[in-house]
N, C-alpha and C positions, 0 to 999 in steps of 0.2 A: 326700170320699174320691176319690182319683184312680185311674182304671184304667189299667193299662199294656197295650199291645198284646202279644199272645202272640208269642213268638219265632218266627222262620221254622221252626226245627226242630220246634217244638211243633205247627205247623199242617200239617206234611208227613204224607203218608200213609205207611204201612209199606212201600209199594212205590216211593216217590219216587226212591230211589237206583238203581232198575233202569233199564236202557235202555228206550226206547219199545217195541221189539219184544218184550222180555221182559214188560213191563207188558201188552201186547196178549195175550201168551200166558196170563198169569195171568187176565185177564178172560175170555178165550175158554174156558179150562178150566172156569170157573164157569158161563158161559153154556151150554156143552155139557152140563154136569151138570143144570142147571135145565131145559133143554129135554128131556133124557132123562126127568126126572120128569114133565113135562107129557105126554110121549108115552106113558109107562107108565100114567099115570092115564087117559089117553084110551083106551088099549087095554083097560084094565080095564072102563071104562064101555061100550065097544063090544062086546067079545068075551065078557066074563064076566057083566056085569050087563044087557047088551042094552038100554041106556038110550038112548045117542046115539052117533053117529059124529063129532060135532063136535070132540072132543078130538084125535082122530087127524087129522082134516081140518085143524085149526089147527096142532098141534104137529108133525105129520109133516114138512111142508116146512120149518118153522122149524128143527127138529132136523137135518134133512138139510143145510141151509145151514150151521148151526153146526158140524156134523161136518166138512164139507169145509173151511171156513175154519180150524177148529182144526188140521186136517191140514196145510194150507198154511203157517200161521204156525209150526207145529212144525218143518216143514222149514226155514223161513227162520231161526228161532232156532237150530236145531241147526247149521246151516252157519255162522252168525255166531259162535256160542259154541264151535264146534269140538267138539261132542259126539261120543262114540264111536258106532259103528254100533249097539251094544247099547242105549245110552241112547236113541238116536233111535227104534229099533224099539219099545222099551218105552213111550215117550211116544206113539207112533202107536197101538199096541195098546191103550193106556189108554182110547182113545175108544170101544172096542167094548163092554166091560162097563159097565153103568150106574154112573155116579157116580165112576168110577175116575180121571178126569182131575183131580179135586181133590186126592186124596192124591199123585198123580204130580207135580202142580205144587208141592205143599208140599215133597216130597222134593227136587225140582230146586232150589227156592229155598234149602232148608236146606243142601244140599251145594254151593251157590255156582254151580250150573250155569246160572243165569239172570243172574248178575252180568256186568258188562262185562268183556271180555277185555283 
């Protein structure tokens, strides 16, 4: 039995059609949400359970960096994709409540705001 190689379209990721900066935005939206989770678990362990400060010590700086890089990439993508001021503000504000960057990214992708101009 002979196997055929998968077609290039079959091996592409769902985000392969997006420009590089939009793919970076998608990745950072997820990273920002995951680091939020780590920080929240760390705060629970430190301030509620009084077990350890290690979670906040590790995830605090990581989340801070992810937050800032998400903001920077959001500004870049908004400029490149010609987002309205309201869309830009919504995307930036999405980084404040935990896990909101993921639904924001999904909405931006669904509405074509991450596609090439």
